[in-house]
C-alpha positions as semicolon CSV with decimal commas, in nm:
position;residue;x (nm);y (nm);z (nm)
1;X;-1,415;-1,305;0,145
2;X;-1,277;-0,991;0,003
3;X;-0,990;-0,841;0,182
4;X;-0,784;-0,576;0,084
5;X;-0,386;-0,537;0,062
6;X;-0,215;-0,105;0,091
7;X;0,164;-0,133;0,085
8;X;0,371;0,212;0,130
9;X;0,706;0,325;0,142
10;X;0,856;0,302;0,532
11;X;0,998;0,640;0,650
12;X;1,265;0,773;0,578
13;X;1,289;0,567;0,269
14;X;1,300;0,770;-0,092
15;X;1,007;0,862;-0,283
16;X;1,051;1,015;-0,666
17;X;0,736;0,936;-0,797
18;X;0,575;1,166;-0,480
19;X;0,818;1,418;-0,545
20;X;0,666;1,448;-0,871
21;X;0,356;1,438;-0,802
22;X;0,415;1,668;-0,589
23;X;0,576;1,898;-0,790
24;X;0,235;1,815;-1,075
25;X;-0,002;1,937;-0,839
26;X;0,199;2,267;-0,772
27;X;0,183;2,313;-1,114
28;X;-0,160;2,302;-1,169
29;X;-0,280;2,542;-0,921
30;X;-0,267;2,370;-0,610
31;X;-0,133;2,532;-0,326
32;X;0,034;2,449;0,033
33;X;0,111;2,084;-0,052
34;X;0,440;1,968;0,187
35;X;0,491;1,657;0,063
36;X;0,308;1,302;-0,132
37;X;0,389;0,965;-0,042
38;X;0,235;0,716;-0,309
39;X;0,178;0,365;-0,223
40;X;-0,038;0,026;-0,409
41;X;-0,343;-0,079;-0,312
42;X;-0,475;-0,502;-0,352
43;X;-0,816;-0,696;-0,341
44;X;-0,776;-1,025;-0,293
45;X;-1,065;-1,216;-0,337
46;X;-1,029;-1,518;-0,125
47;X;-1,200;-1,841;-0,129
48;X;-1,070;-1,852;0,247
49;X;-1,370;-1,793;0,483
50;X;-1,191;-1,845;0,832
51;X;-1,046;-1,452;0,895
52;X;-0,797;-1,624;1,044
53;X;-0,696;-1,864;0,810
54;X;-0,758;-1,560;0,524
55;X;-0,479;-1,375;0,738
56;X;-0,222;-1,570;0,727
57;X;-0,255;-1,659;0,358
58;X;-0,279;-1,288;0,338
59;X;0,046;-1,186;0,496
60;X;0,208;-1,442;0,360
61;X;0,115;-1,324;-0,026
62;X;0,315;-0,979;0,196
63;X;0,665;-1,164;0,223
64;X;0,686;-1,302;-0,144
65;X;0,510;-1,050;-0,316
66;X;0,295;-0,781;-0,293
67;X;0,542;-0,559;-0,046
68;X;0,912;-0,549;-0,096
69;X;0,948;-0,579;0,353
70;X;1,328;-0,393;0,329
71;X;1,153;-0,020;0,202
72;X;0,775;-0,127;0,257
73;X;0,514;-0,130;0,504
74;X;0,205;-0,347;0,392
75;X;-0,168;-0,371;0,608
76;X;-0,389;-0,666;0,599
77;X;-0,776;-0,529;0,560
78;X;-1,060;-0,789;0,538
79;X;-1,321;-0,586;0,424
80;X;-1,639;-0,927;0,447
């Protein structure tokens, strides 16, 4: 089963990388950018075929490794 995990910073958490991206885009001539928030995307291939078990497994992965839940949110999406 294929899945996608998207990890983003919680609102209110400073995003220096996003601010650097805004600066770079502006210096390249892109106008009207009000902000950028960066994140991470993980594409995971699982042997698990049961959707409920797969989501539980992915949530466990996020809680233990893929996301820092103090400052990040995550979303799990099954692609199959």
